[in-house]
C-alpha positions as CSV (number, residue, x, y, z in Angstrom):
1,X,107.8,103.3,78.7
2,X,105.1,105.6,79.0
3,X,101.6,106.2,79.9
4,X,99.0,105.8,82.7
5,X,96.2,103.1,82.8
6,X,92.6,104.5,82.3
7,X,91.0,101.7,84.3
8,X,93.9,99.8,86.2
9,X,92.4,96.8,87.7
10,X,89.3,98.4,89.3
11,X,88.2,100.5,86.3
12,X,89.9,103.5,88.0
13,X,90.6,106.1,85.3
14,X,94.2,107.2,85.1
15,X,96.8,108.8,83.0
16,X,99.6,107.0,81.5
17,X,102.9,107.8,83.2
18,X,105.9,107.4,80.9
19,X,106.7,106.2,77.5
20,X,105.9,102.9,75.6
21,X,109.1,101.2,75.2
22,X,110.3,98.4,73.0
23,X,113.5,96.4,73.7
24,X,116.2,94.8,71.7
25,X,118.6,92.1,72.3
26,X,118.2,91.6,76.1
27,X,117.3,95.2,76.8
28,X,116.5,97.5,73.8
29,X,115.6,97.1,70.2
30,X,112.8,98.4,68.1
31,X,111.8,100.7,70.9
32,X,108.8,102.8,70.5
33,X,108.8,106.2,72.2
34,X,105.7,107.9,73.2
35,X,105.4,109.1,69.7
36,X,102.6,108.4,67.2
37,X,103.9,104.8,67.2
38,X,102.1,104.1,70.5
39,X,98.9,105.9,69.9
40,X,96.8,103.2,68.2
41,X,95.1,100.9,70.7
42,X,95.5,97.3,69.5
43,X,92.3,95.4,69.8
44,X,92.6,91.9,71.5
45,X,92.5,89.1,68.8
46,X,89.3,87.6,70.2
47,X,85.7,87.8,69.3
48,X,84.1,91.0,70.3
49,X,81.6,89.3,72.6
50,X,84.0,86.7,74.0
51,X,84.2,86.9,77.8
52,X,87.9,86.9,78.7
53,X,89.2,85.6,82.0
54,X,90.0,88.2,84.5
55,X,93.6,89.4,85.1
56,X,93.6,87.5,88.4
57,X,92.7,84.3,86.5
58,X,95.3,84.7,83.9
59,X,98.2,86.0,86.0
60,X,97.8,83.6,88.8
61,X,101.5,83.5,90.1
62,X,102.0,86.2,92.6
63,X,105.3,86.8,94.4
64,X,106.0,89.8,96.7
65,X,109.7,90.7,96.4
66,X,109.4,93.2,99.2
67,X,106.9,95.7,100.5
68,X,107.2,97.8,97.3
69,X,107.6,95.3,94.5
70,X,105.1,92.5,93.5
71,X,105.6,90.3,90.5
72,X,102.3,88.8,89.0
73,X,102.9,86.4,86.1
74,X,101.3,83.8,83.9
75,X,104.2,81.3,83.5
76,X,107.5,82.5,85.1
77,X,109.7,79.9,86.6
78,X,110.7,80.4,90.2
79,X,114.3,81.2,89.4
80,X,113.1,84.0,86.9
81,X,111.0,85.5,89.5
82,X,113.9,85.5,92.1
83,X,116.2,87.0,89.6
84,X,113.8,89.7,88.7
85,X,113.1,90.5,92.4
86,X,116.9,90.8,93.0
87,X,117.3,93.1,90.0
88,X,114.7,95.4,91.2
89,X,115.6,95.6,94.7
90,X,119.3,96.4,93.7
91,X,117.9,99.0,91.4
92,X,115.9,100.5,94.2
93,X,118.8,100.7,96.6
94,X,121.1,102.3,93.9
95,X,118.5,104.8,93.0
96,X,118.1,106.1,96.6
97,X,122.0,106.2,96.9
98,X,122.4,108.1,93.6
99,X,119.8,110.8,94.3
100,X,119.9,110.8,98.1
101,X,116.2,110.6,98.4
102,X,116.2,109.1,101.9
103,X,113.1,107.2,100.7
104,X,111.0,110.4,100.9
105,X,108.5,110.5,98.0
106,X,107.3,113.8,96.5
107,X,104.4,115.4,98.2
108,X,101.1,113.6,97.7
109,X,102.4,110.5,96.0
110,X,100.5,107.4,97.2
111,X,102.2,104.9,94.8
112,X,103.7,102.9,97.6
113,X,104.3,99.8,95.5
114,X,104.7,98.7,91.9
115,X,103.1,95.6,90.4
116,X,104.9,94.0,87.5
117,X,102.6,92.0,85.3
118,X,104.0,89.5,82.8
119,X,102.1,87.5,80.2
120,X,103.8,84.3,78.9
121,X,104.1,85.6,75.3
122,X,103.4,88.4,73.0
123,X,100.3,86.5,71.7
124,X,99.0,86.3,75.3
125,X,99.8,89.9,75.9
126,X,97.9,91.0,72.8
127,X,95.0,88.8,73.7
128,X,94.6,90.0,77.3
129,X,96.3,93.3,78.1
130,X,93.9,95.7,76.5
131,X,91.0,94.1,78.3
132,X,92.9,93.9,81.7
133,X,94.5,97.3,81.6
134,X,92.8,99.3,79.0
135,X,96.1,99.8,77.2
136,X,97.5,99.4,73.6
137,X,99.5,96.3,72.8
138,X,101.4,97.4,69.7
139,X,104.5,97.8,72.0
140,X,106.9,95.8,74.2
141,X,105.1,96.8,77.4
142,X,104.0,99.8,79.4
143,X,104.4,101.5,82.8
144,X,101.1,102.6,84.1
145,X,101.3,105.3,86.9
146,X,97.6,106.0,87.4
147,X,96.8,108.9,89.8
148,X,99.5,108.8,92.4
149,X,97.7,111.5,94.5
150,X,94.8,109.1,95.1
151,X,95.0,106.7,98.1
152,X,94.9,103.1,97.0
153,X,96.2,103.9,93.5
154,X,98.6,101.1,92.3
155,X,101.3,101.6,89.8
156,X,101.6,98.8,87.2
157,X,104.1,97.6,84.7
158,X,102.6,95.4,82.0
159,X,104.8,93.4,79.6
160,X,105.5,89.8,78.5
161,X,108.3,87.1,78.5
162,X,110.6,87.3,75.4
163,X,113.3,84.8,74.6
164,X,113.0,83.6,78.2
165,X,113.7,87.0,79.7
166,X,111.6,89.9,81.1
167,X,111.5,93.0,78.8
168,X,113.3,96.1,80.1
169,X,112.4,95.5,83.8
170,X,115.1,97.8,85.2
171,X,114.3,100.7,82.9
172,X,110.6,100.5,83.8
173,X,111.3,100.4,87.5
174,X,113.4,103.6,87.3
175,X,110.3,105.2,85.8
176,X,108.4,104.2,88.9
177,X,111.1,105.4,91.2
178,X,111.7,108.8,89.3
179,X,108.0,109.4,89.2
180,X,107.7,108.8,93.0
181,X,110.8,110.5,94.3
182,X,111.9,113.0,91.7
183,X,108.8,114.3,89.7
184,X,105.6,115.6,91.2
185,X,102.3,114.5,90.0
186,X,101.1,112.1,87.3
187,X,102.0,111.9,83.6
188,X,99.7,114.7,82.5
189,X,101.2,117.0,85.1
190,X,104.6,117.0,83.5
191,X,106.2,118.7,80.4
192,X,105.6,116.8,77.1
193,X,103.6,117.1,73.9
194,X,101.6,113.8,74.2
195,X,97.9,114.4,74.5
196,X,96.4,111.4,72.6
197,X,94.7,108.5,74.1
198,X,94.6,106.7,76.2
199,X,95.8,109.4,78.6
200,X,94.1,112.4,77.0
201,X,96.0,115.0,78.9
202,X,93.8,118.1,78.8
203,X,96.4,120.9,78.8
204,X,99.0,121.0,76.0
205,X,102.6,121.7,76.9
206,X,103.7,123.1,73.6
207,X,106.6,125.2,74.7
208,X,110.1,123.8,75.2
209,X,112.0,122.6,77.0
210,X,110.2,119.4,78.0
211,X,111.0,116.8,80.6
212,X,111.4,113.8,78.3
213,X,115.2,114.0,78.0
214,X,115.3,113.4,81.7
215,X,112.6,110.8,82.2
216,X,113.8,108.5,79.5
217,X,117.5,109.4,79.8
218,X,117.7,108.7,83.6
219,X,115.8,105.4,83.2
220,X,118.5,104.4,80.7
221,X,121.3,105.8,82.7
222,X,120.3,103.9,85.8
223,X,119.6,100.7,83.9
224,X,122.9,100.6,82.0
225,X,125.3,102.7,84.1
226,X,128.5,103.4,82.1
227,X,128.0,100.2,79.9
228,X,125.7,101.3,77.1
229,X,127.4,100.3,73.8
230,X,124.8,101.5,71.5
231,X,124.6,105.0,72.9
232,X,128.4,105.3,73.1
233,X,128.6,104.2,69.4
234,X,126.4,107.1,68.3
235,X,128.1,109.5,70.5
236,X,130.8,110.0,67.9
237,X,128.2,111.5,65.5
238,X,127.8,114.5,67.7
239,X,124.5,114.9,66.1
240,X,122.6,117.2,68.7
241,X,123.9,120.0,70.8
242,X,123.0,119.4,74.5
243,X,120.8,122.5,74.4
244,X,118.7,121.0,71.7
245,X,118.3,117.6,73.5
246,X,116.5,119.4,76.4
247,X,113.7,120.0,73.7
248,X,113.2,116.3,73.1
249,X,109.6,115.4,73.4
250,X,107.2,112.5,72.3
251,X,105.4,113.5,69.3
252,X,108.0,116.1,67.9
253,X,111.8,116.2,68.4
254,X,111.6,112.5,68.9
255,X,112.8,109.1,67.6
256,X,114.2,106.0,69.3
257,X,117.8,107.2,69.2
258,X,117.0,110.6,70.4
259,X,114.6,109.7,73.1
260,X,116.6,106.8,74.6
261,X,120.3,106.8,73.5
262,X,120.8,110.6,73.3
263,X,118.6,111.0,76.4
264,X,121.0,108.5,78.1
265,X,124.1,110.5,77.0
266,X,122.6,113.8,78.1
267,X,121.7,112.6,81.6
268,X,125.1,110.9,81.9
269,X,126.9,114.1,80.8
270,X,124.9,116.2,83.4
271,X,125.4,113.7,86.2
272,X,129.2,113.5,85.6
273,X,129.9,117.2,84.9
274,X,127.0,119.3,86.2
275,X,125.5,117.6,89.2
276,X,124.9,121.0,90.8
277,X,122.6,121.9,88.0
278,X,120.9,118.5,88.1
279,X,120.1,119.1,91.9
280,X,118.6,122.6,91.2
281,X,116.3,121.0,88.6
282,X,115.2,118.3,90.8
283,X,114.2,120.7,93.4
284,X,111.8,122.2,90.9
285,X,110.6,119.0,89.5
286,X,109.9,117.5,92.9
287,X,107.7,120.5,93.6
288,X,106.0,120.4,90.3
289,X,107.2,123.9,89.5
290,X,107.4,123.4,85.7
291,X,107.6,127.1,85.0
292,X,110.6,127.4,87.2
293,X,112.0,124.2,85.7
294,X,111.7,125.6,82.2
295,X,113.2,128.9,83.2
296,X,116.2,127.2,84.8
297,X,116.9,125.1,81.7
298,X,116.5,128.1,79.3
299,X,119.1,130.0,81.5
300,X,121.5,127.3,80.7
301,X,121.1,128.1,77.0
302,X,124.0,126.9,74.9
303,X,126.5,127.5,77.8
304,X,127.4,123.7,78.0
305,X,127.3,122.7,74.4
306,X,131.1,123.0,73.7
307,X,132.0,121.0,76.8
308,X,129.3,118.5,75.7
309,X,130.9,118.0,72.2
310,X,134.3,117.5,73.7
311,X,133.0,115.0,76.3
312,X,131.2,113.1,73.4
313,X,134.6,112.9,71.6
314,X,136.3,111.5,74.5
315,X,133.5,109.0,75.3
316,X,133.6,107.7,71.7
317,X,137.4,107.0,71.7
């Protein structure tokens, strides 16, 4: 999911950090990428002058999983909270192992913890989330990074309970970890073509490649591991050269399959076959050297495309 919260809980203006994301089954369905689908702010279905309860009054249940994860909810059972905590802690440990981050954030990142906020239903989410977080609610939830360079900034994930479960929790937590340990700066600092509200990023990034293939792909890869049936099913179509997937973005070169499932496949291929190239790109993204990042990826050109197509064939068998 995308985007940073303009007010957070203290009216602090911020930029949305990743991409609004809808989920199907127990994890993904009817996703919305940070395309035009997520640009319309949904108004709460209450009278304009009605005074809504504060976020603290609505999300009264607060549980600290550990020093970096807090779950705040409206009506989660204790077992759901514990299950969610265990899931997030396991994801955090695995992330640091996979990327050998040694728990060292990128320079200037003060997002020392994530608060996951869960409303009891979609109706409650629509009613309150816009008022509480200044965010659209025509989606399945959002990750709100804010300004990580500002001391006291608090990253938020806002969603709701669906069919007894918590929407796409692992995917969203990877966005937090990737933003804190692999990618410098806030959402507007990165490479994408999304400049509409609520983030209103001031400087367009029109040239390709962008960073969307990685941001969404790594969240899917870490959440699903090698067990992503929907992505593996479409691998046989061999629809995109790998070199083209590096140009995936939010408003153009987008779509749910391309952003999420093909993003997953691209990241998995690179992690399994070209980890050295991944590490070089991470050096640049951790520094916020986006000019160098683009130059590196352009230097790859189409050199891996044939290996990519062979890998897809083998994966789909």
